[in-house]
C-alpha positions, -999 to 999 in steps of 0.1 A, spaced: 521 59 356 505 92 364 508 121 340 499 157 351 498 187 328 513 217 346 502 253 344 516 253 309 496 223 296 523 212 271 547 205 299 538 172 316 550 159 350 553 121 348 552 99 379 562 63 371 547 34 391 576 24 414 576 -11 428 597 -13 460 604 -35 489 632 -42 514 656 -51 485 652 -18 466 629 -8 438 621 -12 401 603 11 377 599 14 339 617 47 332 605 49 296 580 32 274 573 49 240 536 39 238 529 50 274 548 82 269 529 90 236 495 84 254 505 105 284 517 135 265 494 133 234 525 135 212 543 111 189 579 123 194 608 98 190 639 101 210 673 101 193 698 109 221 703 101 258 724 124 280 737 122 315 753 151 335 766 152 371 767 185 389 775 197 424 752 216 447 744 252 435 752 245 399 726 260 376 725 249 340 704 269 316 682 282 303 691 264 272 674 257 238 683 252 202 667 277 178 671 252 149 668 215 155 647 222 186 649 195 212 621 181 233 635 167 265 623 140 289 643 147 321 648 129 354 672 126 383 689 93 391 708 106 421 702 137 441 677 165 438 671 194 414 646 222 407 638 219 370 623 247 350 607 250 315 601 284 299 577 288 270 595 307 242 570 302 214 559 337 205 525 325 192 517 306 224 492 320 249 517 310 276 547 328 259 572 340 285 557 319 313 575 292 333 568 261 353 590 242 377 591 209 395 614 192 420 629 161 405 648 137 427 660 102 433 633 99 460 603 110 440 614 95 406 594 121 388 601 130 352 593 162 332 584 164 296 597 197 281 585 199 245 604 216 216 599 254 218 609 257 254 640 269 272 651 245 299 673 247 330 678 233 365 696 240 397 711 213 420 697 213 455 715 183 469 752 178 474 753 166 438 729 152 412 730 129 383 706 143 357 694 122 328 675 133 297 663 120 264 661 144 234 640 144 203 668 159 181 706 158 182 727 184 200 737 211 176 760 236 193 758 261 165 721 265 172 722 265 209 710 296 227 708 307 263 683 329 282 695 344 315 685 324 345 677 356 364 659 375 337 636 399 357 609 395 330 607 358 337 610 362 375 617 325 380 616 316 417 647 294 420 647 277 455 684 281 461 700 305 485 730 326 473 745 329 438 744 297 417 775 284 400 773 290 362 793 280 332 810 308 312 784 302 285 755 306 310 768 339 323 763 353 288 726 344 287 703 370 271 671 384 284 639 369 269 633 403 252 667 401 234 667 364 227 658 346 195 625 328 201 602 305 182 574 319 160 
């Protein structure tokens, strides 16, 4: 496994070792010890989630202001552009974002720690998106930052207007959002 700290060093791109041949492939998608060593953390995961979305669907930028969730995300089928935004006011990278392409072909994973807003846009016809979380989903604490906040200036590699949920159309700017201290 290869672990690369991105421009925001708390966000880690994980490239598992994939063993493939004419029959297909095998890789270890998660190992607690290896994950802890790669990220320098000791988070335990409590929930696994799976979403399927069609091309142009943009989900995010989501976070929980209480019960913040760290997320280990990957794509089992298709391709997405995945984004993490640092919303920890005391962080030197507050308001900055990093992105990575996650796909069934590259098998990359992204570690998005607690204190970050997270989102993705589907680039393929559809995508199955899987993620492990370090805390349970708590809808009463969920918040959303606008995907197109000019202050963030995220470069989404998708032409046209993305398809959003009703909740995501109500996303606030970073300046108006509740953030972490």
